[in-house]
N, C-alpha and C positions, 0 to 999 in steps of 0.2 A: 443454609447459605453462606459460606461464608463473607465478610467484606471485602470487597475487593481492593485489594493494595498497587501499586504502582509504583515503579523505580522515578522517582523526581531527579528531573538532571540537576534541579538547581540545587536541592539540599542534599544530593549523594544519597540518596536512604528511601527505601521503601515508606508511601504514605497512604492512607489510605482513598479510598475514591473522594472527590469533594463534593459528594451530593447524596441526597436522602433514598432509598428507594420511592420511586411513583417522580421521583424529581426531574425534569429535564438536564442533562448534561450539556453543558456548550462545549464546543471543539471548531476550534480553527486547525488548520492542516493546510499548510503550503503545498499550495496546487504548481502544477507545470507551466515555464516561461517556452512560452507556444513559439518555438522559432524553429522548431524540427520534432521528427517522431522523438517520443519518451523512450527510453532504453532500459533495459532490465533491472536494473542499479536504481532507478527513479520506483521502478513499478514494487522494487520489495517494499519502500516507504507505502506507499498507497497501498497495499496489499497490508501489510501490519497493520495502518490504520481502519482498516476495511473491519479485519479483524476484531479490533478493540470497538468498533461500534457495537458490530453483530453479539458480541460478547454481553457487552453493556444492555443492549435491547432486551436479550433472552434474560438478563437476569433484574429486569423491571427498571431498570432507566432509560426514559424513552432520551433519543440523542437529538439534536440540533448543530448540524455539523454545516461548517461555511468551508471549503474549496477556493481556492482563487487560481484566475487567470492571471499569471503577468503577460501581457501583450504591450508592454511598452519596456525597456531597457535597452543598456547597450546592444545586446545579441539580436534582440528582437528589430530592433530600425536598423542595424548592419545587415542584417541580411537580406530583410525587404529591401532596402536602396541596392544590394548587389545583383539581387533581380529584378531592378526595375518596377516592384510591385507596391503597391499602395499599404500602408503599415496594416491596414485592418482587413485587406483580401489576404494579405500575408498570413496573418497570424488565423484567418477563420478556416484554413486548411487545418493546420494543427489542434485546432480547438475541435474540430469534427473527427480527425483520425484519435486524438484524445479519448472521447467520449466511447467510441468505437472498441477501443482500443479495453476501457472501463467493462466494457460489457463482454469482451472475449473471456477477461478473467474476473469475470462475477462480482464484481467490485461493486455495489450501490452507489447510484448514483445521488452525491452530498446532497442536501436541503436547498442549498445556496450556491452557486459558483459563479460569483461575480469578477468582472475584467476591471485591473488595474483603471485603462482608459475612463470607466463610468464614474470614477472616481474622485478622479481630479480636482473637481473645485472641494472637497472634503480634503484633501491633501492640504491644501494652500491655504486652507480655515486653519488646519492645525497648525502649520510652519507659521502663519501669523501670531498664532498663541503662542508658538514658542519662540519666538521673535520679542514679543511684548515681554515674557518673561525674560529675555538675557541669556536665554539658549541658545536662541539662533543667531546668527547677524550676517549678513551677507559682504562678500570679500571683493577684493579687487576685480575679480572675474566676473565678478557679477554673478555668480550661484551662492546659492543661502546653506550654512553648513550649519552641523551641532556641534556647540562649545562641552565636550565630552568632560571638560573640568567641572562643569557646571553640572553635572552629574555624578557626585561622589561615589556609586555604587558599580559605575558603570566596571566590564566584565566580572560582574557575579554570576551570571550564567557558567561562563566559561571558566571560571575561576583563575582569572587573570589577575596578573599583579602587574597593573602598569606602570610604576614605577621602574620594575625591571625592564619593561619593554620599552620604555621610553618615548611615548608617542611622539610620532614623528611629521606632525603638520597633516594639512589637509589632504584627504583623500576623495578623489571625484571620479572616480570609477565605480564601479556597482558592487566590484567582489576586491576583496585584499584580502592577504597574508595575517596570521598573528603580529608579524615582524614590523607591517607595515600600518600597525594601527594610528587612528588619527582623527582629527574632525571630520566625519565623514557629510556630504553630500546629501543636501532633505529639496534640493531645486537646483537643476542644471540649466546653469544658461543655454540659450541656444548657440549652436556650432555649425560650421557649413555642412559637417558631416551629418548630422540630424536632417537634413535636406527640408521638409517640410512639416516634419513630426515636434511640433511645436505651441504650445498654449499660454495666453496670454497669462500674467501675474502682476502682484504690485512690484515687483522685482525686475520685470521687463519679461521678453517672451523665454520658453523653454521647458521644458519636461521635469517630472518628480523622479528624483533615486531611488532606485529599489525598494530602500525599506521601508519609506514612509509609504509607500502602496499598501502594503500588509497592515501597518497599524491603521492606518484609514480603514481599510473595508472590515477586520476585524470589530476594532470597537464601532463604530456603523451600524453592522448587523446582529452583534452578539452582546452588545453594551460595553463598559469599562472594563472591566473584568470577566477574562476567561474561565471558564476551568480546568480544562486541557487545550494545549498547545502540541501538536505532533508536525513532527520532522524528521530530517535523516541529521546525521550527526556532524556533516559538512553545513548545517544552518548554525550549528549554534552559535558561533563567530564570524563573520561579523554580523551576519542577518539578524537573528533572534536577538542577539546581544541588541541591536541596536534597534529593533522591534521596541524593547522593554522600556529602553534610555528615552525614546520619541513618548510612547504612550503614556507612563506614568508622571513624565515632566508637562506632558497636556492635560491629562487628567486629575493628576493629582492621587489616582486610586492604584494598586497593583495589578499588574496588567494579567497577569497569569498563575493561577491556584497550584498547577501542576503540570512540568514539560517533561512531553516524551520523545525520545529520539532512536531511532532505529542505525543501525551500524550498518558500514559501507557491507558492497560487495562485491567480490573478486572472482574474477575467471579465471580456470587454472589456477588458484592463488598468485594472478598479477592482478594490477589495477587494472581497469575496463579503458583500454583506449585506441581509437582507429586505426592510430601507427604503431600497435601489437597486434591488429588483425581480431582480436576478443571483441569487435564492441558489439551487441548485438541489440538491436530493437525488438518489441514484440512482435513484429511483424515478421523481422527475420526467421526466428524461431518456428512461426506458424507455416509459413512458407519452406519450412525442413521437415514440416509433416508432424512436429509436437502439436500438441494440444492446447487450451487457455487453459482446461481444468490440470493437465501436466503441469506447467507452468505456474499457474497457482498454487497448486500444490509444493513444490520446490522453493518457491517465494516464501510458502507460510512456514515451515516443516523446521526449522530452524527458529530457536528464540531470538526476538525481535533485536537482542543485546549482544548478540555476538556474531562477528563477523560470518558470512554464508558465501563459503566457496562453491562456483555457478560450475557445474561441467555438463558434459553431453552423457556421459556416463549416469551421473545422479539423476538426469531426467531421463534414461531408458530403467533404471530403479524405481522411478516416481511411476513409471506404467504400472509395475508389479505388483506396487502397493495399493494404487488404484482397482486393479483386477480382483486384489483380495478384498477389497471395500465390495465390490460390484458384485463379486459372486456370492460372499456374503450375503448381501442383501437381498440377494436374488434367491436363493433357498430356503430362506427364512418367509419371502414371501409365499413360493410356491407352497409353504406348512398351508395343513388348513386354518381357514380366519377364526380369530377371535378377539373380535372389536371391543372396545372399548375400556382397552388394559389399559392401564398407569403407567408411566416408563420404568424400564428396570435402573434398580440402583446403580449401576456401573453411572449412568449419567451425573450421579452425584458425585465423583470420584472428577468425574471428565472436567465440571462445570468449579470444580476448587482448584484444579491444578492450573486454572486456567483466571482464578480469582488473585492466584499469587503472579500478580507480575506477567500475566499472558503466558503462564508458563507450557507453551504449547507440545514441548518432548513429553511431558509428564501427562499433558492431555490425551497426546497419540498413543501413548504406549496404554493406557487405558481402554483406548480402544481396541488395539491390534489383542490384547490379552481378553477380552473380550469375544473377541473375533475366533482366537485360538480356541477358546474355551466352549463356545457355541456350536462352532463347527465340528467339535468331539464329537457331542452330544447328539447334535443332528446326526454323522456318521452311522452314530449307536441307537438310531432312533430313540431318542432318550427326551428330545426338548417337547416340551406340552405346548400345545396351540397358544393357550394362554400367554407362556411365557416367552414364547417367537413374537407373541405381538406386543409385549410388553417391550421387546428389544425394539422392536421396528418402530416402536410409540419413542424411543431414548434416541436412535438414530435420527428419526426426524428432526429431534430439536438439535444436536448435535451440529446436525449437515446445515439445517440454519444457520451455525456460528462460522462453521467448515466452508459451508458454501463451495463443496467441491463439481456439484451436480452430476447427473448420469452419463455412464456411456452413451454417448449415440447410437444410435442404429445404423450400422455399416451393410451395405450390401456388398457379400464376398463374391469375388470374381466364379465365372461359371467354373472355372478350373478348378476351386477350391470346391464348390458345389457339388461335382461330379464326384471328387474323390469323398466327401463326405458321404454322396450315396452307397459308394463302395466299400468305405468302411462300417456303415450299415448291416450291409450284407456279411459284410465279413464277422461281425459281431456277434449276428441271427444265425450264422453258420459256428458259431464256437473257434470260429479260425483266430486265436488272438495273438499268432506270428505278425498273420498277415495286416489285422486294426494297427496293432501297434507300427506296424511299417509304414500304412497308409498316415497315420496321425502325423509321422516324421515329415513325408513329404507334406502334407499339410503345414506343418510347424515352419519347413523352409520357404515356403510361400506365404509368411508373416501372419499366419493364422493359429490361435491354440483352442483345440477341440476340450473339452471338458462332457464328462459324462455325468448327470442329471437324473432324477427320477423320469423327467417330464423326457427325456432323451439327448440328442448331441446338442452342446452349445456352441457355437461358433463366439471366439474374442480375437477381435484385431490386435495383433501385437504393437 
């Protein structure tokens, strides 16, 4: 098996996995800000990170993964106060919903999912350390800021030229654009807009800035240096840039060995926005009748560093791809058993593709080439039982990475079942014209009929 190599956002080049076989890989992934339900753009990142973890584990690398909940920031405070609900009660609703969404998409629950509010004492300690080093200072507004001029490599992750950007002074809000780069808030002095959402500190009552939250949780749970840090490209600046500056100035050690970021998701070629009517949460799509496995496949099937254009037509096409996989697996399973066979060789090619920066497109091409060839051999009754068993053994390993799951058994409506019996009678009478007509009737009702050695099989469209 090839040594995995992944694209490092910091170096703009592929680099080997910073761990030897058998060595645990420490991964930190920026989790949700729990002020609303997560949307499918968010889940593109979480599915990519899940694919990474599953591939590493199959490749012999145990993973220690941390994903945080941002449960205190500008958005959570604003929305909880607008609803007149205590911050902890407000965010608890969306934490629970997020865990349910992870389950629907077959995403592994990370080893640890800390909440920012549980690590505020550590954040205060880090800010005190930065203040002693002259990197942090309290301004006239009583907030504490990070002095970016004291960290000469600030901008190295996003490859920003600060001289050209002309730092614009202090930035107090959590998110800002490249054009407003400046000293960012580590600790925000309490304001009337915060309500009761304030904590005591050496600088007075207030709350942490968003960026220091991840630095505190990552270093507390994974140590001063993390092997891999993941997120969306929108997190590169300012959030991840700030994390580097805070963590490295505080600990004196490199913060992250390998940075991996996934590209944006667009809907019908446009940026997703509520104002455009193309803003979708996972729950929206499932209410429209799409399954979690369909959505996972759609999010996973395009390389993580390429933009993903999300359409309903694509979701329908995904359904067809999953039917091919399901039908192939069932055909293999229906052949005489030959247990104890090693995985088929195509698995090596599948894993080799993923070892090259998670090249999922190539890996899926290997899978579907195999499906086409083995289906041809089964059509000719030319696939030996031991070969079928080898393909199934390989599929079980590939599936542990793809995590698509199996099609849930659906009970067809009585109308469909009656037609199915009529078609069976037509076939027994060798009335092929009637058989085809009934198949079309069943198709219009949302079901596909497949003829197998064991008889007719219904698949919901």
